[in-house]
C-alpha distance (Angstrom), angle and dihedral (degrees) to the residues before:
residue distance angle dihedral
M1 . . .
N2 3.81 . .
N3 3.80 113.6 .
M4 3.81 90.4 -130.7
Q5 3.78 95.2 47.6
V6 3.78 109.8 133.0
N7 3.79 117.6 -131.0
N8 3.77 125.4 -153.4
S9 3.82 93.1 -82.7
G10 3.80 91.7 62.5
A11 3.80 94.1 -116.0
P12 3.80 119.9 116.3
D13 3.78 118.5 -115.6
R14 3.79 90.6 -116.7
Q15 3.79 90.6 63.9
W16 3.80 91.0 52.3
R17 3.80 89.8 51.5
Q18 3.78 89.8 51.3
A19 3.81 90.4 47.2
F20 3.80 89.9 52.7
L21 3.80 92.4 50.4
L22 3.80 91.2 50.2
L23 3.80 90.2 47.9
L24 3.81 91.9 49.1
L25 3.81 92.3 48.9
A26 3.81 92.5 46.4
V27 3.81 93.8 48.6
T28 3.80 93.0 46.1
A29 3.80 92.3 47.4
W30 3.80 91.8 48.8
R31 3.79 92.8 48.8
L32 3.80 91.4 50.2
L33 3.80 90.7 48.0
Y34 3.79 90.4 48.6
L35 3.79 90.6 54.1
I36 3.80 88.1 56.7
I37 3.82 97.7 47.0
T38 3.81 101.3 32.9
P39 3.81 115.1 119.2
L40 3.81 91.8 -154.6
D41 3.80 123.9 111.5
L42 3.77 124.0 -139.7
V43 3.78 113.5 -74.4
P44 3.84 110.5 -118.6
D45 3.81 92.8 -105.6
E46 3.82 90.4 54.5
A47 3.78 91.5 52.6
Y48 3.81 90.0 44.2
Y49 3.81 93.2 53.8
W50 3.80 90.9 43.6
G51 3.80 86.8 57.0
W52 3.79 88.7 54.0
G53 3.79 87.6 59.1
R54 3.81 89.0 61.4
H55 3.81 89.9 58.5
L56 3.79 104.6 44.8
A57 3.78 114.3 -159.0
W58 3.79 141.7 149.6
G59 3.79 92.0 -106.1
Y60 3.76 145.0 10.0
Y61 3.78 139.7 -153.4
S62 3.80 100.9 -90.3
K63 3.80 108.3 7.3
P64 3.80 143.3 32.0
P65 3.81 115.9 -93.0
L66 3.83 106.0 -101.8
I67 3.82 95.0 94.7
A68 3.83 90.3 54.8
W69 3.79 92.6 47.1
L70 3.81 92.4 50.8
N71 3.80 91.4 48.6
A72 3.80 91.2 49.1
L73 3.82 91.8 48.8
S74 3.80 94.1 48.4
S75 3.83 92.2 47.1
F76 3.82 91.6 47.1
V77 3.81 94.5 49.7
F78 3.81 101.8 35.7
G79 3.81 104.7 19.7
V80 3.80 127.9 -115.8
S81 3.80 120.7 -56.5
P82 3.82 136.6 117.5
F83 3.83 86.7 -96.6
T84 3.79 94.4 56.5
V85 3.81 92.4 44.1
R86 3.80 90.1 56.8
L87 3.80 97.4 36.3
P88 3.85 94.3 89.2
A89 3.82 89.1 56.0
V90 3.81 90.8 57.9
I91 3.80 91.4 46.4
C92 3.81 91.8 48.9
G93 3.81 89.6 48.1
S94 3.80 92.2 54.3
I95 3.81 90.8 47.9
S96 3.80 89.2 51.9
L97 3.80 92.1 51.0
W98 3.80 91.4 49.4
A99 3.81 92.2 50.4
L100 3.81 91.1 45.1
Y101 3.79 90.3 54.0
A102 3.79 94.1 44.0
L103 3.79 91.8 51.2
S104 3.79 98.0 45.2
A105 3.81 92.6 42.5
R106 3.79 89.7 52.6
M107 3.80 94.3 44.6
F108 3.80 93.7 46.2
N109 3.83 119.3 -8.9
P110 3.83 141.2 -64.3
R111 3.81 91.5 -89.0
T112 3.80 90.5 59.5
G113 3.79 88.8 44.8
F114 3.79 91.2 55.1
W115 3.81 92.4 49.9
A116 3.81 92.4 46.6
V117 3.82 89.8 54.6
L118 3.80 91.2 44.9
L119 3.81 90.1 53.2
A120 3.80 90.3 50.0
V121 3.81 92.5 48.2
A122 3.81 90.3 48.0
A123 3.81 93.2 52.8
P124 3.84 109.6 102.6
G125 3.79 89.9 -142.9
S126 3.80 89.7 59.8
A127 3.81 90.5 59.9
V128 3.79 90.5 54.2
L129 3.81 95.6 40.2
N130 3.78 94.1 54.0
L131 3.80 98.3 41.9
I132 3.81 101.1 44.6
M133 3.80 113.0 66.6
T134 3.77 105.2 -134.3
I135 3.80 131.9 128.8
D136 3.81 93.9 -83.1
A137 3.82 97.5 71.4
P138 3.85 95.6 60.3
L139 3.80 90.5 38.4
V140 3.81 93.1 55.6
A141 3.82 90.6 46.0
C142 3.81 91.4 53.2
W143 3.82 92.6 43.8
S144 3.81 92.4 51.2
L145 3.80 92.3 49.3
A146 3.80 91.7 46.6
L147 3.80 90.5 49.4
Y148 3.79 90.4 52.5
G149 3.80 89.8 48.5
L150 3.79 90.6 49.7
W151 3.80 92.1 55.4
R152 3.80 90.0 50.4
C153 3.81 88.2 52.0
L154 3.80 89.8 53.2
E155 3.80 91.8 49.2
D156 3.80 92.7 52.9
E157 3.77 109.7 87.1
E158 3.80 93.6 173.4
G159 3.80 95.3 69.1
R160 3.81 98.7 -123.6
W161 3.79 118.1 170.1
G162 3.80 104.0 -135.0
W163 3.78 99.1 89.5
P164 3.82 96.5 37.7
L165 3.81 88.5 55.3
F166 3.81 89.8 47.2
T167 3.80 90.4 52.7
I168 3.80 93.4 44.8
M169 3.80 91.0 50.5
F170 3.81 95.0 53.8
C171 3.79 91.7 42.9
G172 3.78 87.4 55.5
I173 3.80 94.1 46.7
G174 3.80 88.9 46.4
L175 3.80 89.9 55.7
L176 3.79 87.2 57.1
A177 3.81 87.8 56.5
K178 3.80 101.2 46.4
Q179 3.78 138.8 -15.6
M180 3.84 90.6 -120.2
M181 3.82 88.8 82.2
I182 3.79 89.4 75.8
F183 3.81 88.8 78.5
F184 3.82 92.7 63.9
P185 3.84 97.3 78.2
L186 3.81 90.6 42.3
L187 3.80 92.1 53.8
T188 3.81 88.4 47.0
L189 3.80 91.5 57.0
I190 3.81 91.0 46.9
F191 3.80 90.6 52.9
L192 3.80 94.1 47.2
W193 3.79 89.5 51.6
A194 3.82 92.8 46.4
S195 3.81 97.7 45.1
R196 3.77 112.1 75.2
E197 3.82 91.6 -164.8
D198 3.80 92.5 53.7
R199 3.79 100.2 36.5
F200 3.81 91.7 98.5
H201 3.83 87.9 73.2
L202 3.81 87.5 71.6
R203 3.79 86.4 71.6
R204 3.78 89.5 60.3
P205 3.82 125.4 78.7
W206 3.82 99.6 -125.5
P207 3.85 98.4 80.9
Y208 3.80 90.6 55.3
L209 3.79 92.5 43.6
L210 3.81 86.8 51.9
L211 3.79 87.2 56.5
L212 3.82 94.5 49.2
L213 3.81 113.0 25.0
P214 3.84 98.0 61.4
L215 3.80 87.2 61.2
L216 3.81 87.9 66.8
F217 3.81 87.8 69.9
L218 3.81 87.5 63.6
I219 3.81 96.1 55.0
P220 3.85 94.4 97.5
D221 3.81 90.2 45.8
L222 3.80 91.5 48.7
F223 3.80 89.9 48.6
W224 3.81 88.8 52.7
N225 3.81 90.5 48.4
Y226 3.80 91.1 49.5
H227 3.79 88.7 59.4
H228 3.83 92.2 45.4
G229 3.79 100.7 49.4
W230 3.82 95.5 -95.7
I231 3.78 88.2 -73.6
T232 3.83 96.0 163.3
L233 3.80 92.0 54.1
K234 3.80 91.3 48.0
H235 3.80 91.4 49.5
T236 3.81 92.1 48.3
A237 3.81 92.1 48.4
H238 3.80 93.0 56.5
H239 3.83 89.8 63.6
F240 3.79 89.4 67.7
Q241 3.78 100.6 43.6
G242 3.81 90.5 98.8
N243 3.77 128.0 -157.7
H244 3.83 92.7 -81.3
S245 3.79 90.9 -128.8
F246 3.79 116.9 100.1
W247 3.77 89.7 -170.9
R248 3.79 92.1 68.9
F249 3.79 89.2 73.8
E250 3.81 88.9 100.6
T251 3.81 86.8 76.8
T252 3.81 104.6 27.8
L253 3.83 96.3 47.1
P254 3.84 96.6 49.7
D255 3.81 89.7 44.1
F256 3.80 91.3 55.5
I257 3.80 96.2 43.6
G258 3.80 92.0 44.8
S259 3.80 92.0 51.1
Q260 3.80 91.4 51.6
L261 3.80 91.9 49.2
L262 3.79 89.4 54.6
L263 3.81 95.2 43.6
L264 3.80 95.5 49.6
S265 3.82 101.2 24.0
P266 3.81 120.3 -104.8
L267 3.82 97.1 -101.3
T268 3.81 92.8 53.4
V269 3.81 90.8 52.0
I270 3.80 92.6 45.6
F271 3.80 92.9 51.4
M272 3.80 90.8 45.4
G273 3.79 87.7 58.3
L274 3.81 94.7 45.7
I275 3.80 92.9 48.3
T276 3.78 91.5 48.8
F277 3.79 91.8 48.9
G278 3.79 90.8 50.7
L279 3.80 91.9 48.8
F280 3.78 94.2 49.2
R281 3.79 90.0 54.1
Q282 3.81 86.1 66.9
G283 3.80 92.1 61.4
Q284 3.81 112.0 -172.0
K285 3.82 91.7 1.3
I286 3.81 93.9 78.0
E287 3.79 108.1 126.3
R288 3.81 117.5 -120.3
R289 3.80 97.1 -109.1
P290 3.81 97.6 57.0
K291 3.81 87.9 38.1
L292 3.81 90.5 59.1
L293 3.79 91.4 46.7
I294 3.80 92.7 49.5
I295 3.80 93.4 49.0
F296 3.80 91.0 50.0
S297 3.80 94.4 45.8
I298 3.80 121.1 13.9
L299 3.81 96.7 36.7
P300 3.84 95.8 57.0
L301 3.82 90.5 38.7
V302 3.79 89.1 58.3
V303 3.82 87.9 52.2
F304 3.81 89.9 53.9
V305 3.80 91.2 48.9
L306 3.80 88.9 53.7
L307 3.80 90.4 46.5
S308 3.81 89.3 53.4
L309 3.80 88.5 61.8
R310 3.79 89.7 72.7
Q311 3.80 105.9 27.1
R312 3.75 146.3 9.5
V313 3.81 112.3 -78.7
N314 3.80 117.0 -155.6
A315 3.79 112.3 -120.4
N316 3.83 93.7 -125.4
W317 3.81 97.4 53.0
P318 3.83 97.0 91.2
A319 3.83 94.8 42.9
V320 3.81 96.0 117.9
F321 3.80 93.6 53.0
Y322 3.80 93.5 62.7
L323 3.79 92.2 68.4
S324 3.80 91.0 74.6
A325 3.81 90.5 40.9
F326 3.81 91.0 57.4
I327 3.81 90.1 54.7
L328 3.80 90.7 47.6
V329 3.81 92.3 53.0
A330 3.82 91.5 42.5
A331 3.81 90.9 53.5
W332 3.80 88.7 53.5
L333 3.80 92.4 46.2
T334 3.82 90.5 53.0
G335 3.82 93.4 48.6
H336 3.79 103.5 -112.4
G337 3.76 110.8 178.8
S338 3.80 91.5 -153.1
L339 3.79 87.5 83.5
G340 3.78 87.4 71.0
P341 3.83 138.5 -125.3
N342 3.82 92.9 -67.4
V343 3.81 90.8 66.3
P344 3.82 107.4 67.2
A345 3.79 116.2 -147.7
A346 3.78 119.3 -96.3
G347 3.78 119.3 -118.5
R348 3.79 124.7 -135.0
S349 3.80 92.0 -100.3
R350 3.81 91.2 57.5
R351 3.79 91.2 50.8
L352 3.77 90.8 53.2
W353 3.80 94.7 44.7
V354 3.82 93.3 50.4
V355 3.80 92.8 51.2
L356 3.79 97.7 37.6
S357 3.79 93.3 50.4
G358 3.79 90.2 54.7
L359 3.80 93.7 42.9
F360 3.80 89.9 52.1
L361 3.81 91.7 56.0
T362 3.80 92.2 43.0
T363 3.79 92.6 49.9
L364 3.79 88.2 48.3
I365 3.81 90.0 56.8
Y366 3.80 91.9 53.6
F367 3.81 91.8 44.9
L368 3.80 94.0 47.2
S369 3.79 92.2 58.8
F370 3.81 88.5 66.6
Y371 3.81 100.3 33.3
I372 3.79 111.6 32.9
G373 3.80 93.5 70.6
H374 3.80 88.5 67.4
T375 3.79 94.5 54.0
A376 3.79 131.1 86.5
I377 3.82 92.0 -98.5
G378 3.81 95.5 47.6
G379 3.80 111.7 139.6
G380 3.79 94.1 -1.4
A381 3.78 131.5 115.9
K382 3.83 90.5 -85.9
D383 3.79 91.7 54.0
P384 3.84 104.9 95.8
L385 3.81 89.5 -154.0
H386 3.80 99.1 50.5
R387 3.82 92.7 111.2
L388 3.82 89.5 61.6
K389 3.80 97.1 54.4
G390 3.77 137.8 86.3
W391 3.80 99.7 16.9
S392 3.79 100.3 107.2
A393 3.82 90.5 46.8
L394 3.80 89.6 49.4
G395 3.80 89.6 50.3
H396 3.79 89.4 53.3
E397 3.82 92.4 51.4
V398 3.79 91.9 48.0
T399 3.81 89.5 49.3
V400 3.82 89.9 54.9
L401 3.82 91.7 48.3
R402 3.78 91.3 46.9
N403 3.80 92.6 52.0
R404 3.80 91.9 44.9
N405 3.81 92.6 54.0
A406 3.81 97.3 43.7
S407 3.81 103.3 128.6
P408 2.94 103.8 178.6
T409 3.83 96.9 -32.8
K410 3.76 131.1 18.1
P411 3.82 113.1 -89.3
F412 3.77 117.8 -115.1
I413 3.81 117.7 -116.1
L414 3.78 123.9 -109.8
A415 3.82 124.7 -174.2
V416 3.79 133.6 -179.7
T417 3.83 96.9 -140.0
R418 3.79 131.1 48.9
Q419 3.81 90.1 -131.9
T420 3.78 93.9 61.8
A421 3.81 92.5 39.3
S422 3.80 92.3 52.4
E423 3.79 94.3 47.9
M424 3.81 93.0 47.0
A425 3.80 91.3 48.3
F426 3.81 86.6 58.7
Y427 3.79 103.8 35.5
V428 3.81 105.0 35.4
Q429 3.78 111.2 95.7
G430 3.79 111.7 -90.4
R431 3.82 91.5 17.4
P432 3.81 95.1 -108.6
T433 3.78 126.9 -163.9
V434 3.80 107.4 -90.5
Y435 3.79 124.2 -159.4
V436 3.80 133.1 -149.8
W437 3.79 124.1 -140.5
N438 3.80 111.1 -128.1
S439 3.80 108.6 -148.1
A440 3.81 90.2 -169.2
P441 3.82 107.6 48.7
G442 3.78 111.6 -150.8
V443 3.82 93.2 27.6
I444 3.80 113.2 103.9
S445 3.79 112.0 -149.4
S446 3.82 101.5 156.1
Q447 3.78 142.8 6.2
Y448 3.81 88.4 -89.4
D449 3.81 89.4 69.1
I450 3.82 89.3 57.0
W451 3.77 96.7 47.7
P452 3.83 115.8 77.0
G453 3.79 116.9 -92.4
P454 3.81 125.3 -128.6
V455 3.80 92.9 -69.1
G456 3.81 89.3 138.7
K457 3.79 91.3 55.9
I458 3.80 99.3 67.0
G459 3.80 106.6 148.2
S460 3.81 92.9 24.9
D461 3.80 128.2 117.3
A462 3.81 124.4 -118.7
L463 3.78 138.5 -154.9
I464 3.80 106.4 -136.5
L465 3.83 118.6 -156.4
V466 3.80 119.5 -161.1
E467 3.79 122.1 177.8
T468 3.80 111.4 -121.3
E469 3.80 89.5 -142.6
L470 3.81 87.1 62.6
G471 3.79 89.6 55.7
G472 3.76 97.8 -88.7
A473 3.82 92.5 -118.1
L474 3.78 122.0 126.0
P475 3.81 112.8 -97.9
G476 3.78 116.7 -109.2
G477 3.77 114.6 -78.6
L478 3.80 96.0 12.7
R479 3.79 94.7 101.6
Q480 3.80 91.1 54.2
V481 3.81 95.2 61.5
F482 3.81 91.6 64.0
Q483 3.77 129.7 62.1
E484 3.80 89.3 -130.6
V485 3.81 136.2 1.8
R486 3.79 121.1 -165.5
P487 3.80 131.0 173.7
L488 3.80 122.0 -110.8
S489 3.77 128.3 -162.9
P490 3.82 111.5 -59.5
V491 3.78 118.8 -113.9
S492 3.80 123.6 -131.5
I493 3.81 121.3 -176.0
S494 3.79 118.1 -169.9
M495 3.82 114.8 -134.0
G496 3.79 93.4 179.9
A497 3.78 139.7 -58.9
A498 3.80 94.9 -48.3
A499 3.80 106.2 46.2
S500 3.79 149.2 6.3
R501 3.78 137.7 -161.2
N502 3.79 107.9 -108.7
Y503 3.79 125.7 -168.6
K504 3.74 136.5 175.4
V505 3.77 109.2 -141.4
Y506 3.79 125.5 -154.3
L507 3.78 132.3 -174.2
G508 3.78 113.4 -138.1
R509 3.81 112.0 -157.3
N510 3.81 121.3 -149.8
L511 3.80 110.9 -6.6
L512 3.82 105.6 -127.4
R513 3.81 101.5 -174.5
W514 3.79 142.4 -23.5
P515 3.81 124.5 -132.9
R516 3.79 113.2 -116.4
């Protein structure tokens, strides 16, 4: 395609490429600035995964190891701070936007690519995904790159190996981020079977190698799991056990649909549905490009809707499938006839409303982080940011208590939940090793139960933190492992007008033993 080719808006493709680059730079710069000025503490999962990065391994309790490796790399290169913990999420987000543009520009044109990226930037879920460092940010980056590589494979009629290897590599890396990546090769095979124009690829080896070779990336993780009782597989399986009551769908289904409306913006979801309905009315006449986008978005989303009939579905689970949906909606917004006569073209006003509605919600998220703490619901259950508040202040209070009770050495820190342990490991001065009391020895419920306990601290004292909302009492058996346990002053950290973090704190004197 000629760089000066004029699309149906009258603007040359080169200008849309430049507009995309400016948008990408502006979004990346804003996200980096927001990391610097944000008043929000690390969410417990962020602190938990950061702790994984201090104990590098081939596998971990609930997830593959990529999140730990990225945290370790960022901390090693840039030091340890909330900014450096979240920096990889911003980088992964920018990679995802680049791949989304490259794919949609190649499938349609740069104008469609720009609008696909704009839709992604306007989605409220994108703001959260690329500012909170969890497993989803690297997963989405790998999925977007693999999807771009897949399209290049489909374009290549000569059967060269460059793009298949590219796609296989990012499928493999994606598997190290999250198990969801395993669906990518399966969706690829479904598309190749469904697309008459692309079915000849099934006579080539690369689709089957795409199914098998990424699994090689998991060999070290599987070896680790073999030596730890397949704990990651067991943990993953429990997510799909369901509530065994179909009739609870009246709560689980609306919860899932409502969460997706908020993450993507209602208008984007509505138009996704209308476009899909119009395409399905065409039956076998659906062109290959929208067919690929539907198979990589709407098809798995329908599966998640069905899954929500029997159990709660986490809002972030379908994140990777919205990449294709953004391109599908962008193609409609830019008037591509390949969507067929049953999908009427979108006018300029619809384009603006779709983007502006999402941008309004996204801007609201950024604004709320600074404002909501000063309202009547600040910090409470209705505050969507309550899980990101109070931890640094709690770490400061625990630091003071730890220094005050140092006789002759500072006591180690013991918590009863992984959330508190992870946050204290990050926010207590000196970032000490924090331990979790396992009330059911032999039962592994977090990574803390895999790591060794304070067996080298026999004879030492400990600060014991127990959440008041959990009753505040010492768990059974904990008192017996110390020579003496006495209560200290409770700690209360205000998170706003509506709630506070409340802990009962105990001092355990002379650790006698630790259950194995």
